[in-house]
Jmol script that loads the backbone (N, CA, C; Angstrom):
load data "model"
ATOM      1  N   MET A   1     -22.860 -23.485   5.910  1.00  0.00           N
ATOM      2  CA  MET A   1     -23.729 -22.415   6.335  1.00  0.00           C
ATOM      3  C   MET A   1     -23.128 -21.078   5.937  1.00  0.00           C
ATOM      4  N   ALA A   2     -23.957 -20.230   5.415  1.00  0.00           N
ATOM      5  CA  ALA A   2     -23.502 -18.889   5.103  1.00  0.00           C
ATOM      6  C   ALA A   2     -23.334 -18.126   6.415  1.00  0.00           C
ATOM      7  N   ALA A   3     -22.449 -17.143   6.402  1.00  0.00           N
ATOM      8  CA  ALA A   3     -22.135 -16.412   7.643  1.00  0.00           C
ATOM      9  C   ALA A   3     -23.374 -15.778   8.262  1.00  0.00           C
ATOM     10  N   ARG A   4     -24.215 -15.158   7.468  1.00  0.00           N
ATOM     11  CA  ARG A   4     -25.410 -14.507   8.014  1.00  0.00           C
ATOM     12  C   ARG A   4     -26.347 -15.535   8.637  1.00  0.00           C
ATOM     13  N   ARG A   5     -26.493 -16.666   7.998  1.00  0.00           N
ATOM     14  CA  ARG A   5     -27.378 -17.714   8.505  1.00  0.00           C
ATOM     15  C   ARG A   5     -26.846 -18.290   9.815  1.00  0.00           C
ATOM     16  N   ILE A   6     -25.547 -18.385   9.941  1.00  0.00           N
ATOM     17  CA  ILE A   6     -24.952 -18.899  11.178  1.00  0.00           C
ATOM     18  C   ILE A   6     -25.375 -18.035  12.356  1.00  0.00           C
ATOM     19  N   PHE A   7     -25.279 -16.726  12.209  1.00  0.00           N
ATOM     20  CA  PHE A   7     -25.636 -15.826  13.303  1.00  0.00           C
ATOM     21  C   PHE A   7     -27.114 -15.923  13.651  1.00  0.00           C
ATOM     22  N   GLU A   8     -27.957 -16.172  12.674  1.00  0.00           N
ATOM     23  CA  GLU A   8     -29.391 -16.303  12.926  1.00  0.00           C
ATOM     24  C   GLU A   8     -29.712 -17.615  13.626  1.00  0.00           C
ATOM     25  N   GLU A   9     -28.936 -18.640  13.398  1.00  0.00           N
ATOM     26  CA  GLU A   9     -29.201 -19.969  13.934  1.00  0.00           C
ATOM     27  C   GLU A   9     -28.715 -20.158  15.372  1.00  0.00           C
ATOM     28  N   ILE A  10     -27.620 -19.542  15.724  1.00  0.00           N
ATOM     29  CA  ILE A  10     -26.996 -19.809  17.020  1.00  0.00           C
ATOM     30  C   ILE A  10     -27.739 -19.093  18.145  1.00  0.00           C
ATOM     31  N   SER A  11     -28.081 -19.867  19.169  1.00  0.00           N
ATOM     32  CA  SER A  11     -28.660 -19.312  20.389  1.00  0.00           C
ATOM     33  C   SER A  11     -27.957 -19.970  21.573  1.00  0.00           C
ATOM     34  N   LEU A  12     -27.437 -19.163  22.442  1.00  0.00           N
ATOM     35  CA  LEU A  12     -26.733 -19.664  23.624  1.00  0.00           C
ATOM     36  C   LEU A  12     -27.645 -19.686  24.851  1.00  0.00           C
ATOM     37  N   LYS A  13     -28.943 -19.674  24.626  1.00  0.00           N
ATOM     38  CA  LYS A  13     -29.926 -19.582  25.698  1.00  0.00           C
ATOM     39  C   LYS A  13     -29.718 -20.639  26.787  1.00  0.00           C
ATOM     40  N   PHE A  14     -29.358 -21.849  26.413  1.00  0.00           N
ATOM     41  CA  PHE A  14     -29.204 -22.947  27.364  1.00  0.00           C
ATOM     42  C   PHE A  14     -27.743 -23.275  27.664  1.00  0.00           C
ATOM     43  N   VAL A  15     -26.833 -22.407  27.251  1.00  0.00           N
ATOM     44  CA  VAL A  15     -25.399 -22.630  27.452  1.00  0.00           C
ATOM     45  C   VAL A  15     -24.924 -21.816  28.652  1.00  0.00           C
ATOM     46  N   LYS A  16     -24.251 -22.502  29.561  1.00  0.00           N
ATOM     47  CA  LYS A  16     -23.727 -21.852  30.761  1.00  0.00           C
ATOM     48  C   LYS A  16     -22.324 -21.299  30.519  1.00  0.00           C
ATOM     49  N   GLN A  17     -21.477 -22.099  29.846  1.00  0.00           N
ATOM     50  CA  GLN A  17     -20.084 -21.700  29.640  1.00  0.00           C
ATOM     51  C   GLN A  17     -19.522 -22.419  28.421  1.00  0.00           C
ATOM     52  N   ILE A  18     -18.614 -21.746  27.722  1.00  0.00           N
ATOM     53  CA  ILE A  18     -17.876 -22.364  26.620  1.00  0.00           C
ATOM     54  C   ILE A  18     -16.391 -22.122  26.869  1.00  0.00           C
ATOM     55  N   GLN A  19     -15.635 -23.214  26.857  1.00  0.00           N
ATOM     56  CA  GLN A  19     -14.186 -23.123  27.072  1.00  0.00           C
ATOM     57  C   GLN A  19     -13.471 -23.499  25.772  1.00  0.00           C
ATOM     58  N   PHE A  20     -12.589 -22.640  25.334  1.00  0.00           N
ATOM     59  CA  PHE A  20     -11.783 -22.879  24.139  1.00  0.00           C
ATOM     60  C   PHE A  20     -10.344 -23.071  24.579  1.00  0.00           C
ATOM     61  N   GLN A  21      -9.694 -24.080  24.013  1.00  0.00           N
ATOM     62  CA  GLN A  21      -8.282 -24.327  24.320  1.00  0.00           C
ATOM     63  C   GLN A  21      -7.570 -24.653  23.015  1.00  0.00           C
ATOM     64  N   PHE A  22      -6.469 -23.974  22.756  1.00  0.00           N
ATOM     65  CA  PHE A  22      -5.707 -24.266  21.540  1.00  0.00           C
ATOM     66  C   PHE A  22      -4.285 -23.742  21.662  1.00  0.00           C
ATOM     67  N   CYS A  23      -3.428 -24.327  20.864  1.00  0.00           N
ATOM     68  CA  CYS A  23      -2.052 -23.861  20.707  1.00  0.00           C
ATOM     69  C   CYS A  23      -2.012 -23.162  19.346  1.00  0.00           C
ATOM     70  N   PRO A  24      -1.731 -21.877  19.294  1.00  0.00           N
ATOM     71  CA  PRO A  24      -1.832 -21.138  18.036  1.00  0.00           C
ATOM     72  C   PRO A  24      -0.878 -21.616  16.938  1.00  0.00           C
ATOM     73  N   TRP A  25       0.160 -22.356  17.308  1.00  0.00           N
ATOM     74  CA  TRP A  25       1.101 -22.821  16.295  1.00  0.00           C
ATOM     75  C   TRP A  25       0.752 -24.187  15.723  1.00  0.00           C
ATOM     76  N   GLU A  26      -0.269 -24.817  16.247  1.00  0.00           N
ATOM     77  CA  GLU A  26      -0.715 -26.095  15.700  1.00  0.00           C
ATOM     78  C   GLU A  26      -1.568 -25.838  14.466  1.00  0.00           C
ATOM     79  N   LYS A  27      -1.407 -26.662  13.445  1.00  0.00           N
ATOM     80  CA  LYS A  27      -2.117 -26.415  12.196  1.00  0.00           C
ATOM     81  C   LYS A  27      -3.622 -26.611  12.320  1.00  0.00           C
ATOM     82  N   TYR A  28      -4.078 -27.341  13.323  1.00  0.00           N
ATOM     83  CA  TYR A  28      -5.512 -27.596  13.469  1.00  0.00           C
ATOM     84  C   TYR A  28      -6.217 -26.565  14.357  1.00  0.00           C
ATOM     85  N   ALA A  29      -5.502 -25.599  14.868  1.00  0.00           N
ATOM     86  CA  ALA A  29      -6.098 -24.617  15.780  1.00  0.00           C
ATOM     87  C   ALA A  29      -6.992 -23.608  15.069  1.00  0.00           C
ATOM     88  N   ASN A  30      -6.825 -23.442  13.775  1.00  0.00           N
ATOM     89  CA  ASN A  30      -7.561 -22.411  13.046  1.00  0.00           C
ATOM     90  C   ASN A  30      -9.076 -22.582  13.145  1.00  0.00           C
ATOM     91  N   GLU A  31      -9.572 -23.798  13.042  1.00  0.00           N
ATOM     92  CA  GLU A  31     -11.016 -24.034  13.086  1.00  0.00           C
ATOM     93  C   GLU A  31     -11.591 -23.697  14.468  1.00  0.00           C
ATOM     94  N   THR A  32     -10.838 -23.984  15.509  1.00  0.00           N
ATOM     95  CA  THR A  32     -11.273 -23.644  16.863  1.00  0.00           C
ATOM     96  C   THR A  32     -11.301 -22.130  17.032  1.00  0.00           C
ATOM     97  N   ARG A  33     -10.323 -21.465  16.496  1.00  0.00           N
ATOM     98  CA  ARG A  33     -10.283 -20.005  16.571  1.00  0.00           C
ATOM     99  C   ARG A  33     -11.425 -19.387  15.765  1.00  0.00           C
ATOM    100  N   THR A  34     -11.761 -19.991  14.648  1.00  0.00           N
ATOM    101  CA  THR A  34     -12.892 -19.516  13.850  1.00  0.00           C
ATOM    102  C   THR A  34     -14.194 -19.674  14.624  1.00  0.00           C
ATOM    103  N   MET A  35     -14.364 -20.815  15.283  1.00  0.00           N
ATOM    104  CA  MET A  35     -15.566 -21.019  16.089  1.00  0.00           C
ATOM    105  C   MET A  35     -15.646 -19.987  17.207  1.00  0.00           C
ATOM    106  N   LEU A  36     -14.522 -19.714  17.853  1.00  0.00           N
ATOM    107  CA  LEU A  36     -14.469 -18.698  18.909  1.00  0.00           C
ATOM    108  C   LEU A  36     -14.920 -17.346  18.357  1.00  0.00           C
ATOM    109  N   THR A  37     -14.483 -17.004  17.181  1.00  0.00           N
ATOM    110  CA  THR A  37     -14.851 -15.737  16.559  1.00  0.00           C
ATOM    111  C   THR A  37     -16.353 -15.667  16.274  1.00  0.00           C
ATOM    112  N   VAL A  38     -16.895 -16.744  15.733  1.00  0.00           N
ATOM    113  CA  VAL A  38     -18.318 -16.769  15.379  1.00  0.00           C
ATOM    114  C   VAL A  38     -19.192 -16.765  16.626  1.00  0.00           C
ATOM    115  N   VAL A  39     -18.909 -17.669  17.562  1.00  0.00           N
ATOM    116  CA  VAL A  39     -19.735 -17.794  18.763  1.00  0.00           C
ATOM    117  C   VAL A  39     -19.531 -16.601  19.687  1.00  0.00           C
ATOM    118  N   GLY A  40     -18.373 -15.989  19.633  1.00  0.00           N
ATOM    119  CA  GLY A  40     -18.089 -14.843  20.476  1.00  0.00           C
ATOM    120  C   GLY A  40     -18.566 -13.515  19.913  1.00  0.00           C
ATOM    121  N   ALA A  41     -19.166 -13.537  18.739  1.00  0.00           N
ATOM    122  CA  ALA A  41     -19.675 -12.303  18.127  1.00  0.00           C
ATOM    123  C   ALA A  41     -20.780 -11.713  19.007  1.00  0.00           C
ATOM    124  N   SER A  42     -20.857 -10.410  19.041  1.00  0.00           N
ATOM    125  CA  SER A  42     -21.809  -9.740  19.937  1.00  0.00           C
ATOM    126  C   SER A  42     -23.255 -10.156  19.677  1.00  0.00           C
ATOM    127  N   LYS A  43     -23.619 -10.363  18.440  1.00  0.00           N
ATOM    128  CA  LYS A  43     -24.996 -10.762  18.115  1.00  0.00           C
ATOM    129  C   LYS A  43     -25.327 -12.126  18.720  1.00  0.00           C
ATOM    130  N   VAL A  44     -24.373 -13.019  18.730  1.00  0.00           N
ATOM    131  CA  VAL A  44     -24.583 -14.351  19.310  1.00  0.00           C
ATOM    132  C   VAL A  44     -24.562 -14.256  20.826  1.00  0.00           C
ATOM    133  N   ARG A  45     -23.623 -13.536  21.367  1.00  0.00           N
ATOM    134  CA  ARG A  45     -23.516 -13.414  22.833  1.00  0.00           C
ATOM    135  C   ARG A  45     -24.743 -12.758  23.449  1.00  0.00           C
ATOM    136  N   GLU A  46     -25.422 -11.920  22.692  1.00  0.00           N
ATOM    137  CA  GLU A  46     -26.641 -11.272  23.184  1.00  0.00           C
ATOM    138  C   GLU A  46     -27.762 -12.279  23.446  1.00  0.00           C
ATOM    139  N   THR A  47     -27.681 -13.467  22.868  1.00  0.00           N
ATOM    140  CA  THR A  47     -28.716 -14.474  23.099  1.00  0.00           C
ATOM    141  C   THR A  47     -28.659 -15.028  24.517  1.00  0.00           C
ATOM    142  N   ASN A  48     -27.521 -14.858  25.198  1.00  0.00           N
ATOM    143  CA  ASN A  48     -27.391 -15.231  26.607  1.00  0.00           C
ATOM    144  C   ASN A  48     -26.226 -14.450  27.213  1.00  0.00           C
ATOM    145  N   PRO A  49     -26.514 -13.275  27.754  1.00  0.00           N
ATOM    146  CA  PRO A  49     -25.443 -12.455  28.336  1.00  0.00           C
ATOM    147  C   PRO A  49     -24.759 -13.116  29.534  1.00  0.00           C
ATOM    148  N   ASN A  50     -25.388 -14.111  30.145  1.00  0.00           N
ATOM    149  CA  ASN A  50     -24.798 -14.797  31.303  1.00  0.00           C
ATOM    150  C   ASN A  50     -23.847 -15.924  30.914  1.00  0.00           C
ATOM    151  N   CYS A  51     -23.793 -16.262  29.649  1.00  0.00           N
ATOM    152  CA  CYS A  51     -22.888 -17.326  29.189  1.00  0.00           C
ATOM    153  C   CYS A  51     -21.449 -16.836  29.325  1.00  0.00           C
ATOM    154  N   LYS A  52     -20.630 -17.649  29.965  1.00  0.00           N
ATOM    155  CA  LYS A  52     -19.229 -17.290  30.189  1.00  0.00           C
ATOM    156  C   LYS A  52     -18.354 -17.916  29.100  1.00  0.00           C
ATOM    157  N   PHE A  53     -17.363 -17.180  28.685  1.00  0.00           N
ATOM    158  CA  PHE A  53     -16.387 -17.650  27.710  1.00  0.00           C
ATOM    159  C   PHE A  53     -15.026 -17.701  28.378  1.00  0.00           C
ATOM    160  N   LYS A  54     -14.339 -18.795  28.179  1.00  0.00           N
ATOM    161  CA  LYS A  54     -12.990 -18.927  28.717  1.00  0.00           C
ATOM    162  C   LYS A  54     -12.094 -19.411  27.583  1.00  0.00           C
ATOM    163  N   THR A  55     -11.024 -18.698  27.352  1.00  0.00           N
ATOM    164  CA  THR A  55     -10.075 -19.072  26.303  1.00  0.00           C
ATOM    165  C   THR A  55      -8.718 -19.339  26.940  1.00  0.00           C
ATOM    166  N   THR A  56      -8.193 -20.519  26.665  1.00  0.00           N
ATOM    167  CA  THR A  56      -6.881 -20.890  27.158  1.00  0.00           C
ATOM    168  C   THR A  56      -5.966 -21.090  25.956  1.00  0.00           C
ATOM    169  N   VAL A  57      -4.957 -20.240  25.856  1.00  0.00           N
ATOM    170  CA  VAL A  57      -3.974 -20.362  24.776  1.00  0.00           C
ATOM    171  C   VAL A  57      -2.771 -21.079  25.359  1.00  0.00           C
ATOM    172  N   LYS A  58      -2.493 -22.244  24.792  1.00  0.00           N
ATOM    173  CA  LYS A  58      -1.370 -23.054  25.284  1.00  0.00           C
ATOM    174  C   LYS A  58      -0.211 -22.959  24.306  1.00  0.00           C
ATOM    175  N   HIS A  59       0.943 -23.249  24.796  1.00  0.00           N
ATOM    176  CA  HIS A  59       2.144 -23.212  23.950  1.00  0.00           C
ATOM    177  C   HIS A  59       2.897 -24.531  24.053  1.00  0.00           C
ATOM    178  N   ASP A  60       2.135 -25.621  24.166  1.00  0.00           N
ATOM    179  CA  ASP A  60       2.753 -26.924  24.364  1.00  0.00           C
ATOM    180  C   ASP A  60       2.405 -27.938  23.273  1.00  0.00           C
ATOM    181  N   GLY A  61       1.801 -27.473  22.194  1.00  0.00           N
ATOM    182  CA  GLY A  61       1.452 -28.380  21.101  1.00  0.00           C
ATOM    183  C   GLY A  61       0.228 -29.224  21.379  1.00  0.00           C
ATOM    184  N   SER A  62      -0.524 -28.912  22.427  1.00  0.00           N
ATOM    185  CA  SER A  62      -1.708 -29.708  22.756  1.00  0.00           C
ATOM    186  C   SER A  62      -2.787 -29.507  21.701  1.00  0.00           C
ATOM    187  N   PRO A  63      -3.615 -30.531  21.492  1.00  0.00           N
ATOM    188  CA  PRO A  63      -4.663 -30.437  20.473  1.00  0.00           C
ATOM    189  C   PRO A  63      -5.762 -29.472  20.905  1.00  0.00           C
ATOM    190  N   PRO A  64      -6.429 -28.850  19.940  1.00  0.00           N
ATOM    191  CA  PRO A  64      -7.492 -27.904  20.269  1.00  0.00           C
ATOM    192  C   PRO A  64      -8.728 -28.609  20.818  1.00  0.00           C
ATOM    193  N   ARG A  65      -9.422 -27.935  21.724  1.00  0.00           N
ATOM    194  CA  ARG A  65     -10.624 -28.472  22.367  1.00  0.00           C
ATOM    195  C   ARG A  65     -11.628 -27.344  22.563  1.00  0.00           C
ATOM    196  N   VAL A  66     -12.901 -27.696  22.474  1.00  0.00           N
ATOM    197  CA  VAL A  66     -13.977 -26.777  22.826  1.00  0.00           C
ATOM    198  C   VAL A  66     -14.910 -27.549  23.747  1.00  0.00           C
ATOM    199  N   LEU A  67     -15.117 -27.037  24.945  1.00  0.00           N
ATOM    200  CA  LEU A  67     -15.998 -27.668  25.918  1.00  0.00           C
ATOM    201  C   LEU A  67     -17.184 -26.749  26.164  1.00  0.00           C
ATOM    202  N   VAL A  68     -18.382 -27.270  25.869  1.00  0.00           N
ATOM    203  CA  VAL A  68     -19.611 -26.510  26.070  1.00  0.00           C
ATOM    204  C   VAL A  68     -20.322 -27.090  27.281  1.00  0.00           C
ATOM    205  N   GLN A  69     -20.639 -26.239  28.251  1.00  0.00           N
ATOM    206  CA  GLN A  69     -21.379 -26.671  29.438  1.00  0.00           C
ATOM    207  C   GLN A  69     -22.768 -26.050  29.373  1.00  0.00           C
ATOM    208  N   PHE A  70     -23.788 -26.907  29.497  1.00  0.00           N
ATOM    209  CA  PHE A  70     -25.169 -26.457  29.406  1.00  0.00           C
ATOM    210  C   PHE A  70     -25.737 -26.206  30.793  1.00  0.00           C
ATOM    211  N   ASP A  71     -26.844 -25.465  30.844  1.00  0.00           N
ATOM    212  CA  ASP A  71     -27.504 -25.145  32.109  1.00  0.00           C
ATOM    213  C   ASP A  71     -27.958 -26.381  32.873  1.00  0.00           C
ATOM    214  N   ASP A  72     -28.282 -27.454  32.159  1.00  0.00           N
ATOM    215  CA  ASP A  72     -28.766 -28.675  32.813  1.00  0.00           C
ATOM    216  C   ASP A  72     -27.642 -29.568  33.325  1.00  0.00           C
ATOM    217  N   GLY A  73     -26.397 -29.102  33.240  1.00  0.00           N
ATOM    218  CA  GLY A  73     -25.256 -29.855  33.749  1.00  0.00           C
ATOM    219  C   GLY A  73     -24.574 -30.740  32.722  1.00  0.00           C
ATOM    220  N   LYS A  74     -25.180 -30.923  31.564  1.00  0.00           N
ATOM    221  CA  LYS A  74     -24.563 -31.759  30.528  1.00  0.00           C
ATOM    222  C   LYS A  74     -23.440 -30.992  29.847  1.00  0.00           C
ATOM    223  N   LYS A  75     -22.505 -31.761  29.288  1.00  0.00           N
ATOM    224  CA  LYS A  75     -21.342 -31.168  28.628  1.00  0.00           C
ATOM    225  C   LYS A  75     -21.189 -31.747  27.227  1.00  0.00           C
ATOM    226  N   LEU A  76     -20.619 -30.944  26.358  1.00  0.00           N
ATOM    227  CA  LEU A  76     -20.309 -31.358  24.992  1.00  0.00           C
ATOM    228  C   LEU A  76     -18.856 -30.998  24.735  1.00  0.00           C
ATOM    229  N   LEU A  77     -18.042 -32.007  24.437  1.00  0.00           N
ATOM    230  CA  LEU A  77     -16.620 -31.784  24.180  1.00  0.00           C
ATOM    231  C   LEU A  77     -16.328 -32.013  22.707  1.00  0.00           C
ATOM    232  N   PHE A  78     -15.801 -30.991  22.060  1.00  0.00           N
ATOM    233  CA  PHE A  78     -15.333 -31.115  20.683  1.00  0.00           C
ATOM    234  C   PHE A  78     -13.824 -31.290  20.724  1.00  0.00           C
ATOM    235  N   LYS A  79     -13.340 -32.431  20.280  1.00  0.00           N
ATOM    236  CA  LYS A  79     -11.904 -32.620  20.059  1.00  0.00           C
ATOM    237  C   LYS A  79     -11.680 -32.136  18.634  1.00  0.00           C
ATOM    238  N   SER A  80     -11.381 -30.872  18.520  1.00  0.00           N
ATOM    239  CA  SER A  80     -11.560 -30.161  17.262  1.00  0.00           C
ATOM    240  C   SER A  80     -10.400 -30.213  16.279  1.00  0.00           C
ATOM    241  N   GLU A  81      -9.419 -31.053  16.526  1.00  0.00           N
ATOM    242  CA  GLU A  81      -8.297 -31.064  15.592  1.00  0.00           C
ATOM    243  C   GLU A  81      -8.665 -31.598  14.215  1.00  0.00           C
ATOM    244  N   HIS A  82      -9.728 -32.387  14.112  1.00  0.00           N
ATOM    245  CA  HIS A  82     -10.143 -32.910  12.809  1.00  0.00           C
ATOM    246  C   HIS A  82     -11.584 -32.532  12.477  1.00  0.00           C
ATOM    247  N   LEU A  83     -12.075 -31.439  13.082  1.00  0.00           N
ATOM    248  CA  LEU A  83     -13.419 -30.943  12.806  1.00  0.00           C
ATOM    249  C   LEU A  83     -13.327 -29.541  12.219  1.00  0.00           C
ATOM    250  N   THR A  84     -14.279 -29.208  11.382  1.00  0.00           N
ATOM    251  CA  THR A  84     -14.339 -27.837  10.876  1.00  0.00           C
ATOM    252  C   THR A  84     -15.194 -27.006  11.827  1.00  0.00           C
ATOM    253  N   SER A  85     -15.054 -25.711  11.743  1.00  0.00           N
ATOM    254  CA  SER A  85     -15.865 -24.835  12.585  1.00  0.00           C
ATOM    255  C   SER A  85     -17.343 -25.010  12.249  1.00  0.00           C
ATOM    256  N   ASN A  86     -17.668 -25.225  10.978  1.00  0.00           N
ATOM    257  CA  ASN A  86     -19.062 -25.434  10.592  1.00  0.00           C
ATOM    258  C   ASN A  86     -19.632 -26.700  11.216  1.00  0.00           C
ATOM    259  N   GLU A  87     -18.834 -27.756  11.291  1.00  0.00           N
ATOM    260  CA  GLU A  87     -19.305 -28.998  11.916  1.00  0.00           C
ATOM    261  C   GLU A  87     -19.592 -28.777  13.399  1.00  0.00           C
ATOM    262  N   MET A  88     -18.705 -28.081  14.074  1.00  0.00           N
ATOM    263  CA  MET A  88     -18.901 -27.829  15.510  1.00  0.00           C
ATOM    264  C   MET A  88     -20.095 -26.920  15.750  1.00  0.00           C
ATOM    265  N   ILE A  89     -20.213 -25.870  14.966  1.00  0.00           N
ATOM    266  CA  ILE A  89     -21.320 -24.933  15.133  1.00  0.00           C
ATOM    267  C   ILE A  89     -22.647 -25.613  14.801  1.00  0.00           C
ATOM    268  N   SER A  90     -22.670 -26.408  13.754  1.00  0.00           N
ATOM    269  CA  SER A  90     -23.898 -27.116  13.378  1.00  0.00           C
ATOM    270  C   SER A  90     -24.362 -28.040  14.494  1.00  0.00           C
ATOM    271  N   LYS A  91     -23.441 -28.755  15.108  1.00  0.00           N
ATOM    272  CA  LYS A  91     -23.801 -29.655  16.210  1.00  0.00           C
ATOM    273  C   LYS A  91     -24.290 -28.862  17.415  1.00  0.00           C
ATOM    274  N   LEU A  92     -23.639 -27.764  17.721  1.00  0.00           N
ATOM    275  CA  LEU A  92     -24.063 -26.918  18.833  1.00  0.00           C
ATOM    276  C   LEU A  92     -25.472 -26.385  18.590  1.00  0.00           C
ATOM    277  N   VAL A  93     -25.738 -25.912  17.376  1.00  0.00           N
ATOM    278  CA  VAL A  93     -27.067 -25.403  17.023  1.00  0.00           C
ATOM    279  C   VAL A  93     -28.103 -26.508  17.153  1.00  0.00           C
ATOM    280  N   GLU A  94     -27.776 -27.692  16.668  1.00  0.00           N
ATOM    281  CA  GLU A  94     -28.698 -28.835  16.737  1.00  0.00           C
ATOM    282  C   GLU A  94     -29.069 -29.159  18.191  1.00  0.00           C
ATOM    283  N   ILE A  95     -28.083 -29.224  19.058  1.00  0.00           N
ATOM    284  CA  ILE A  95     -28.335 -29.552  20.464  1.00  0.00           C
ATOM    285  C   ILE A  95     -29.125 -28.434  21.147  1.00  0.00           C
ATOM    286  N   CYS A  96     -28.776 -27.191  20.874  1.00  0.00           N
ATOM    287  CA  CYS A  96     -29.496 -26.068  21.487  1.00  0.00           C
ATOM    288  C   CYS A  96     -30.948 -26.024  21.031  1.00  0.00           C
ATOM    289  N   LYS A  97     -31.206 -26.329  19.761  1.00  0.00           N
ATOM    290  CA  LYS A  97     -32.591 -26.366  19.271  1.00  0.00           C
ATOM    291  C   LYS A  97     -33.373 -27.491  19.938  1.00  0.00           C
ATOM    292  N   THR A  98     -32.723 -28.628  20.154  1.00  0.00           N
ATOM    293  CA  THR A  98     -33.373 -29.742  20.843  1.00  0.00           C
ATOM    294  C   THR A  98     -33.731 -29.347  22.270  1.00  0.00           C
ATOM    295  N   LYS A  99     -32.808 -28.698  22.956  1.00  0.00           N
ATOM    296  CA  LYS A  99     -33.065 -28.260  24.339  1.00  0.00           C
ATOM    297  C   LYS A  99     -34.190 -27.230  24.378  1.00  0.00           C
ATOM    298  N   GLU A 100     -34.248 -26.367  23.391  1.00  0.00           N
ATOM    299  CA  GLU A 100     -35.307 -25.365  23.335  1.00  0.00           C
ATOM    300  C   GLU A 100     -36.668 -26.024  23.085  1.00  0.00           C
ATOM    301  N   ALA A 101     -36.702 -27.015  22.195  1.00  0.00           N
ATOM    302  CA  ALA A 101     -37.957 -27.727  21.910  1.00  0.00           C
ATOM    303  C   ALA A 101     -38.457 -28.455  23.146  1.00  0.00           C
ATOM    304  N   VAL A 102     -37.540 -29.085  23.877  1.00  0.00           N
ATOM    305  CA  VAL A 102     -37.913 -29.792  25.112  1.00  0.00           C
ATOM    306  C   VAL A 102     -38.470 -28.801  26.134  1.00  0.00           C
ATOM    307  N   ALA A 103     -37.824 -27.647  26.258  1.00  0.00           N
ATOM    308  CA  ALA A 103     -38.272 -26.637  27.221  1.00  0.00           C
ATOM    309  C   ALA A 103     -39.657 -26.100  26.853  1.00  0.00           C
ATOM    310  N   LEU A 104     -39.934 -25.963  25.577  1.00  0.00           N
ATOM    311  CA  LEU A 104     -41.239 -25.468  25.138  1.00  0.00           C
ATOM    312  C   LEU A 104     -42.356 -26.475  25.379  1.00  0.00           C
ATOM    313  N   ASN A 105     -42.015 -27.744  25.350  1.00  0.00           N
ATOM    314  CA  ASN A 105     -43.014 -28.814  25.534  1.00  0.00           C
ATOM    315  C   ASN A 105     -43.280 -29.125  26.995  1.00  0.00           C
ATOM    316  N   GLN A 106     -42.542 -28.536  27.906  1.00  0.00           N
ATOM    317  CA  GLN A 106     -42.762 -28.831  29.333  1.00  0.00           C
ATOM    318  C   GLN A 106     -43.763 -27.908  29.954  1.00  0.00           C
TER     319      GLN A 106
END
end "model"
wireframe off; spacefill off
backbone 0.3
color backbone group
């Protein structure tokens, strides 16, 4: 996804909270940090000002994780040490679009 298209696609309308956890010295933390940067951009955050962001920086070599909590109580956990930021963002966009379609049909 091109950077401009990513910002147009992401909507946090149905997201309650996103938790990021990573150890900055681990080689796999970069993709999680990239996702944090993209999803935390003001244009994306404006899609749901009530969405909470929590970032935990660890110094124990633990693997990176992204936990997305939705308004309906469901959770999505990315064990992101072997995922790219594009893969995580694409899945998040896919799930959010599905939730939006369901909400429109009710």
